[in-house]
C-alpha positions in Angstrom: 0.0 0.0 0.0 1.3 3.5 -0.9 2.3 5.9 1.9 0.2 9.0 2.4 2.1 12.3 2.4 2.2 14.0 5.7 0.3 17.3 6.1 3.6 19.3 6.0 4.7 17.8 2.7 1.3 18.2 1.1 0.9 21.8 2.1 4.4 23.2 1.4 4.4 26.0 -1.0 7.3 27.7 -2.7 8.9 30.6 -0.9 7.8 33.1 -3.6 4.2 32.1 -3.3 4.3 32.5 0.5 5.7 36.0 0.1 2.9 37.0 -2.3 0.2 35.6 0.0 1.8 37.4 3.0 2.0 40.6 1.0 -1.7 40.6 0.2 -2.8 39.6 3.7 -1.1 42.7 5.1 -3.6 45.1 6.6 -1.7 48.2 5.4 -1.8 46.9 1.8 -5.6 46.4 2.1 -5.9 50.0 3.3 -3.7 51.4 0.4 -5.5 49.4 -2.2 -8.9 50.5 -0.8 -7.8 54.1 -0.8 -6.6 53.9 -4.4 -10.0 52.4 -5.4 -11.9 55.1 -3.6 -9.8 57.9 -5.3 -10.3 56.2 -8.6 -14.1 56.0 -8.1 -14.3 59.7 -7.2 -12.4 60.5 -10.4 -14.8 58.4 -12.5 -17.8 60.1 -10.8 -16.4 63.5 -11.6 -15.6 62.4 -15.2 -19.1 61.0 -15.9 -20.8 64.0 -14.2 -18.8 66.4 -16.3 -19.7 64.4 -19.4 -23.4 64.9 -18.7 -23.0 68.6 -18.5 -20.6 69.2 -21.4 -21.3 66.3 -23.7 -23.8 68.2 -25.8 -21.2 71.0 -26.5 -18.6 68.4 -27.5 -21.1 66.7 -29.8 -22.1 70.0 -31.4 -18.4 70.6 -32.4 -18.3 67.2 -34.1 -21.7 67.7 -35.8 -20.6 71.1 -37.2 -17.6 69.7 -38.9 -15.1 72.0 -37.2 -13.3 69.2 -35.4 -9.7 68.9 -36.3 -8.7 65.5 -37.8 
């Protein structure tokens, strides 16, 4: 009958994988990634809101044929 691998042998991961997992489990990294996502979402909110107010003016330039190629 074949021997079963022990738990330590079955669960060993390469050192590089452990470093990546530890990096992304860090609470500071979670905070920084969350902060970047919040800033990006505020930027997108401003961009879309700006488009709603100025989109008609941009489209009128295209329709009039004065847009530079």
